[in-house]
C-alpha positions in Angstrom: 78.2 84.3 56.3 80.4 87.1 57.6 77.4 89.4 57.7 75.5 86.9 59.9 78.5 86.6 62.2 78.8 90.5 62.5 75.1 90.9 63.2 75.2 88.1 65.9 78.2 89.8 67.5 76.3 93.1 67.5 73.3 91.5 69.1 75.3 89.8 71.8 77.2 93.1 72.5 73.9 94.9 72.7 72.7 92.3 75.1 75.7 92.9 77.4 75.2 96.6 77.4 71.5 96.2 78.0 72.2 94.2 81.2 74.4 97.0 82.5 71.8 99.7 81.7 68.8 97.7 82.9 69.7 95.3 85.7 67.5 92.4 86.2 65.2 92.4 89.3 67.5 89.7 90.9 70.4 92.2 91.1 68.3 94.6 93.3 68.6 94.1 97.0 65.0 95.4 97.2 63.8 92.8 94.7 62.0 95.6 92.7 64.6 96.0 90.0 67.8 97.9 90.8 70.5 100.2 89.5 74.0 99.5 88.3 75.3 101.1 91.5 73.2 98.6 93.7 74.5 95.6 91.6 78.1 97.0 92.0 77.7 97.3 95.7 76.4 93.7 96.0 79.5 92.5 93.9 81.7 94.6 96.1 80.4 92.9 99.2 81.1 89.5 97.7 84.6 90.5 96.8 85.2 91.7 100.3 83.9 88.5 101.8 86.2 86.5 99.5 89.2 88.6 100.7 88.2 88.0 104.3 88.1 84.2 103.7 91.4 84.1 101.8 93.2 86.2 104.4 91.7 84.0 107.2 93.0 80.8 105.4 96.6 82.2 105.3 96.4 83.3 108.9 95.0 79.9 110.1 97.7 78.0 108.2 100.5 80.1 109.7 102.7 78.2 112.2 103.0 80.9 114.9 101.0 83.8 116.1 99.6 86.4 113.6 97.6 89.5 113.8 96.5 91.7 110.9 94.5 94.7 110.0 93.4 95.9 106.6 91.7 99.3 106.2 90.0 100.8 103.1 91.1 104.4 103.0 88.0 105.3 100.8 85.2 103.9 102.9 86.9 102.8 106.2 85.8 99.1 105.8 88.1 96.8 107.8 89.4 93.3 108.1 90.7 92.5 111.6 92.2 89.4 113.0 94.0 89.5 116.4 94.3 93.1 115.5 94.3 94.3 119.2 97.0 91.9 120.2 100.2 93.4 121.2 103.3 92.3 119.2 106.9 93.4 119.1 107.3 95.9 116.3 111.0 95.3 115.4 111.9 98.0 112.9 108.4 99.0 112.0 108.5 101.3 115.1 110.8 103.5 113.0 107.6 104.8 111.3 106.8 106.6 114.6 110.3 107.9 114.8 110.1 109.3 111.4 106.7 110.9 112.1 108.1 112.7 115.2 111.0 114.1 113.1 108.5 115.5 110.6 106.3 116.8 113.4 109.3 118.6 114.9 110.2 120.0 111.5 106.6 121.3 111.3 106.8 122.8 114.9 110.3 124.4 114.4 112.3 122.0 116.7 114.5 119.4 115.3 114.8 120.3 111.6 115.1 118.0 108.6 118.2 119.9 107.5 119.9 120.0 110.9 123.4 118.6 110.4 124.9 115.5 112.1 128.7 114.8 112.2 129.3 111.1 112.3 130.7 109.7 115.6 131.7 106.0 115.5 130.4 105.6 119.2 126.9 105.8 117.7 127.4 102.6 115.7 125.4 99.5 116.6 124.7 96.2 114.9 123.0 96.5 111.4 124.3 99.9 110.6 125.2 99.3 107.0 125.4 102.8 105.8 126.7 104.6 108.9 129.6 102.1 109.4 131.1 103.4 106.1 131.1 107.0 107.0 134.4 108.9 107.9 134.6 109.7 111.7 134.5 113.4 112.5 134.5 114.3 108.8 131.2 113.1 107.2 128.2 115.4 107.7 124.7 114.4 107.0 121.3 115.9 107.7 118.5 114.6 109.7 116.8 113.9 106.4 119.7 111.8 105.3 119.6 109.9 108.6 115.9 109.3 108.0 116.7 108.0 104.6 119.3 105.6 105.9 116.7 104.4 108.5 114.0 103.8 105.9 115.9 102.5 102.9 118.2 100.0 104.7 116.8 100.1 108.2 120.1 101.5 109.5 119.9 101.1 113.3 122.7 103.8 114.2 120.8 106.3 112.0 117.5 105.4 113.9 119.2 105.8 117.3 120.7 109.2 116.4 117.3 110.5 115.4 115.7 109.0 118.6 118.3 111.0 120.7 117.6 114.1 118.6 113.8 114.1 118.7 113.4 112.4 122.1 111.9 109.1 122.9 109.2 110.6 125.1 108.2 113.0 122.4 107.8 110.1 120.0 105.4 108.5 122.5 103.6 111.8 123.3 102.8 112.1 119.6 101.5 108.6 119.4 99.2 109.4 122.4 98.0 112.6 120.7 96.8 110.3 117.9 95.0 108.1 120.3 97.4 105.3 120.1 97.9 103.8 123.6 99.5 100.4 122.8 102.2 101.6 120.4 105.3 102.4 122.5 108.9 103.1 121.7 110.6 101.7 124.8 114.3 101.3 123.7 116.7 102.3 121.1 117.7 99.8 118.3 119.9 96.9 119.4 119.7 97.8 123.1 120.1 94.2 124.2 120.0 94.9 128.0 116.7 96.8 127.6 115.3 93.9 125.5 116.3 91.4 128.2 114.5 93.6 130.8 111.3 93.3 128.6 111.5 96.8 127.3 110.4 95.9 123.9 109.0 98.3 121.3 105.4 97.2 120.7 102.2 97.9 118.9 99.1 96.2 117.5 98.2 95.7 113.9 95.1 97.9 114.3 97.2 100.7 115.9 99.7 100.5 113.1 97.0 101.0 110.5 95.5 103.8 112.5 98.9 105.5 112.7 99.3 105.3 108.9 95.7 106.3 108.2 96.2 109.4 110.3 99.3 110.3 108.4 97.6 109.7 105.0 94.6 111.8 105.9 96.6 114.7 107.0 95.8 114.4 110.7 99.4 114.3 111.8 101.2 116.7 109.5 100.4 119.5 107.2 99.8 118.7 103.5 103.3 119.5 102.3 105.0 117.4 105.0 102.5 114.6 104.6 103.5 114.4 100.9 107.2 114.4 101.8 106.7 111.8 104.6 104.8 109.4 102.3 107.4 109.9 99.5 110.3 109.1 101.9 108.5 106.0 103.4 107.8 104.8 99.8 111.6 104.5 99.1 112.2 101.1 97.5 113.4 98.7 100.1 113.7 95.0 100.8 110.4 94.2 102.6 107.5 91.7 102.6 104.4 93.7 101.7 105.5 94.7 98.2 107.4 91.4 97.4 104.7 89.8 95.3 103.0 93.0 94.0 103.2 94.1 90.5 106.2 96.3 89.7 105.5 100.0 89.9 102.9 99.9 92.7 103.7 102.6 95.2 104.0 101.2 98.7 104.8 103.4 101.8 105.9 100.8 104.3 108.4 99.8 106.9 109.2 96.1 107.7 110.7 94.7 110.9 112.5 91.5 111.8 113.8 89.9 115.0 114.4 86.3 115.9 111.0 84.6 115.5 109.3 87.9 114.6 108.4 89.4 111.2 106.2 92.5 110.7 105.4 94.9 107.9 103.0 97.9 107.9 102.3 100.3 105.0 100.0 102.1 102.6 99.4 100.4 99.2 98.4 102.8 96.6 96.0 100.6 94.5 94.6 102.7 91.7 91.4 104.5 92.9 91.5 102.5 96.1 94.5 102.9 98.4 94.5 101.0 101.6 96.5 100.4 104.7 97.8 97.0 105.9 99.7 95.7 108.9 100.6 92.1 109.4 102.6 91.3 112.6 103.8 87.8 113.6 105.6 86.3 116.5 106.7 82.8 117.7 107.5 82.2 114.1 108.7 78.6 113.7 109.7 79.4 110.2 110.7 83.0 109.6 110.8 82.6 105.8 107.3 81.2 105.9 106.2 84.2 108.0 107.6 86.5 105.3 105.8 84.6 102.6 102.5 84.7 104.6 102.8 88.5 104.9 103.5 88.8 101.1 100.5 86.5 100.3 98.0 88.5 102.4 99.4 91.8 100.9 98.9 90.3 97.4 95.4 89.0 98.1 94.4 92.5 99.5 96.0 94.3 96.5 94.1 92.2 94.0 90.9 92.8 95.8 91.4 96.5 96.1 92.6 96.8 92.4 89.3 95.3 91.2 87.3 97.5 93.7 89.2 100.5 92.2 88.1 99.5 88.7 84.5 99.2 90.0 84.9 102.7 91.5 86.1 104.0 88.2 83.1 102.3 86.3 80.7 103.8 88.8 82.1 107.3 88.1 81.5 106.7 84.4 77.9 105.7 85.0 77.3 108.7 87.2 78.7 111.0 84.6 76.2 109.6 82.1 
């Protein structure tokens, strides 16, 4: 009886392998028989469509205005919904400030190791780290200020860096990258500027284009690109990674204002990294907005994780 069971298992296993090695005619787009690669591509298209549908469902249920962009960094495939709509960025604009600091390090202007001596006049609301420094005594570098800005979104640190690199220089760098709707108009917690309508803004598509340019080395040299992504990957309280498995690298920066939640970043799914930006406004329920961003990020990650496994399987087949 045991021998019969083993033989049956071997026959079934052989049947499975035979299906991979010799796909049925139905798996071929041409209808003349196909390859494993063609079958994998067809399955990939189905997975992508499934992701589009699930993301659309979350966006449609959201009680507010939502825009999003998802970009595959391997093949450039995108999912876009209200992706060209202009939204307030809140603290996500700090990605652009961080980029300008690194650009000036590369160009020999403001340096990462330049020293700043803490001055209490620079304090603004939501300056958790800077508020604990000793006036006139504590010295930190621009790199330290950047870390405060990324890790806990310290607004005083961000404002000092904006003064040091120059607001116009931040915007000039964005224009150099072809981003016309992403604008740094004011420093953090500048209430008077906000009341005038001088809001920091971007679109989901431009935020993904910004991160894609950084990832692909179009904004910084290779060494500084690595340093930038490492710093932006600092663990932080944010929405994109909230529901993802532990240990997944995410280089992102969230933002929040009254009725506004945003998060933009690179998710390093194995073999299939991708960029995502979800921006919301007129949020009736801000916690629901945060959950929606997390849900979209999780749906995208699960799709890209599986696509990464398919990519790895395809490489094995090609090697054979």
